[in-house]
N, C-alpha and C positions, 0 to 999 in steps of 0.2 A: 895575295897575288904578287909575284915578283916579275911579271912581264906586262907589256902593254899591247893591247889589241888595236890594230889600225884598220879602219873601215874606209875604203876609197869609194867616193860617190861620183858617178859619171855626170856630165852636164845634163841638165834637164830641169823641168819645173815639177816639183813634187808637192801636190796639194794634200796636206795631212796635218794632223796634230800629233806631234812627236813627244813622247815622254821617255826620258832616260831614268829608270827607277833607282832608288837609293842603293839597291844591292849590286848595281852595275858600277864598276870602278876601273880606273886605268885603261881608258878607251880614248882613241883619237878618231875623230871624223874629219876626213880630208876631202874637200871638193876638188873637182878637176879645174875649175875656174871660178873665182869669187863672184863674177858677174853673171855666170851662166849656170851655176849650180844653186838652185833656188828651192828652199823649203817655204811654203806659203800656206796661209789659211786666212779666213775672213770673219772670225768671231769678234763681237764687240759687246760691251757691257749691257747694252739695251736689248739684246736678243734674249727673250724669255727671262728677263731680270737676272741675267747670268752673273753680273757683278764683274769687277775688274780682274780678279785673280784666277778666273777660269777661262779667260779669253786668249791665253797664250797660243802661239803657234808651236814653239818648242819650250818644254819645261825640263830642266836638268836637276835631278835630285841626287844623283850619284856624285862621289868625290873623284878628284883627279881625272877630269874629263877635259879634252882639248878639242876645239873646233878650228879648222884651218880652211881658208880659201872657199868660203861659201856664203850664201845670202840667207838670212832668216827674215821673213816678211810677214806682217799682218796687213793685208790689203783691204781691210774693211774701209768703207767710206767714213769720213770724219764725223761720226755720229755719237762719239763717246769714247771711253777708255777702251783700248785695243792693244794688248800686249803682244809683241813679237817674241821676245825672249824672257823667260821667267826662270831665275836661278834659285835653287835651294841647296846646292852642293858646295863643297869646299875645295879650294885649290883648282879652280876652273880657269882655263886659258882660252882666249879667243884671238886668233892671229889672222890678219888680213881677211876679216869678215865684214859683211855689210848687214846692217840692221835697219829695216825699212818699216815705217809706220807713221802714225799721227800722234795721238795722245797716249802717253805711257808706253813707249816703244820697248824700253829695256827696264825690267823690274828685277832688281837685285834683292831677293826676297827673304834672306835668312841672316839673322844676327850672328856675328862672329865668324862668318865665312869670308874667304878671301878670293878675289877675282882679278885677273889681269886681261886687259884689252890692249892689244898693240897693233898699230897700223890698220885700224878699223874705221869704217864709215857708219855713223849713227845719225839718223834723221828723225824729226818729229815736230809736233806742234807745241803741246803743253806737257811739262814735267816728263820729258821723254827719256830721262835717266832718273830712276827713283828707287828708294828703298833703304834698308838698314845695313847692308853688307859693307865690308871694306873693299874698295876697288881702286886699282891703279889703271889709268888710261894714258898710254904713251903713243905719240905720233898718230893720233886719231883725228878725224874730221867730224865735228858736231854741226849738223846742218839744221837750222831753224826754218820751218815752213810757214810759220805765222808769228805775229807779235805775241809773245807769251813768256814762258820760263823754260830754261834748259833742264835744270836739276831740281829735284825735290827729295833731298836726303832725309832719312829718319834715323840717323846714327844714334845708337845707344850712348848714354852719358859716359859709360866706362870705356868706350872705344875712342882712341885718340885721333885716328886719321880719317875715317869715312871715305869720301870720294877725293881722289887726287888726280888732277889732270896735268900732265907734263908734256911740253912740246906739241901741243895739239893746235888745231886750226879751227876757228869758229866762223862759219859761213852762214849765209841766209839766202832764201829765195828772193827774186825781184820784188820790191815793194815792202819787204819786211824790214822795219827800222826801229822797233822798240822791244828788245828782248832782254830779260833779266838773266843773269848768270845762274841764279837759283833762289828758291824760297824754302823755308824749313817745314817739312811735313811733320816733323816732331821737334820739340824745343832744342835739342842738342845737336841738330844737324851740323855735320862737318864737311866742308867742301873747299878745296884749294885749287887755284890755277897758277901754274908755275911755267914761265918761259913759253907761254902760248901766244898765238897770233889772233887778235880780236878784230873782227870786221866792224864796220861802222854801225851795225845794227844793235850792238850792245848798248844798253841805256847807261847814261852817265852815273846813275845811282848804283848800278851793278847788282845790288841785292834787294830783295823784297821781304818784308816781315810776315807775309801771309795774313795781313790785316790784324796782326796781334802784336802790339808793342812789347809785350812780355818776352816774345821770342828774341828781341834785340839784346836781351840780357844773357841769353844762353847759346844762341846759334854761333857756330865757330866757322866763320867765313874769312878767307884770306886770299891774297894774291902776291905774286912776286915776279918781277922781270918780264912782264908781258909786253907785247908790242902791237902795233896796228892802230887803226883809227878809233877803235872802241876801248883802248887800253888806258886812256887817261884816267888818273885817279883823283883829280881835283874835285869832281862832283860826286864821288863815292859817298855812300852812307857812312856816318861816323862810327857805326858799330861793326863795320867790316875792317879787317886788319890788313896792313901792308907789311909783309914779312921782310926782315933784314936778310942779307945774303947768307949770313950764318944760320939763321932760322930755317931758311929754305933748304939748306944742305941736309937737314934731318929727314927730308922726304925722299928716302932711298927705298928700293924694294925690300932690302934687308930690314929696315926699321918699320916700314908700313905693314909688312906681313908677319913680323916676329911676334907681336902681341897675340894675334889671333891663331896663327897656324904654324909659326916658326918655319915658314915656307920661303924658299928662294928659287923662283922659277927659272932664273937665268943660269943656274949652275951647269 
């Protein structure tokens, strides 16, 4: 296919489970207003023993899909894992979108696939961004609703970058004061925060080993140039890395996406 199909979605609340299958490619879904165009559902892992990975509101299996100016929500009560967005496709873009939920809001579910989130709002309680994909988050707000963990990457050992957060803002609900940047769902989890603004809710340790000291030998956690009350590094765990300015310069879209997809979404 050498053309892109654009689907415009009017303001409204659409209660449904939406699947974009693997044979659908080169499609843009564009909402009328990010706060008023809402796709929502309320499945969670404890309904009929559903498990985490079938709780999604939106699942994207196709490649080269773009979402703009809309909200994807899992509005289940906080009773367990409840995914809003589940991705299985490659070269996916999310621009000016909102992802609302509690535990496991955004699941980047496929190894080797590349995702870009720009100017998005993502909220949740525990591990609300998780999975094995390579994903760049730029100018996003990550909003913690409880004392818990933001990320739970499961990056494969052979993938260099994992999750990269650049120029993002980390905020929290009132009373939330003890949030970790991440914990490794798999041993080689890779997560980096660069030039982000950390609220005071970020714990001094920064990172958690998921109660397994062996993860400290393999997890690839790093920071560079962050600001804000929670950005101090003196109390960080010793196995987290502070990047030099030169090292931080490697984290460009060209480098992040080259290994997996040779994709440059800003061209």
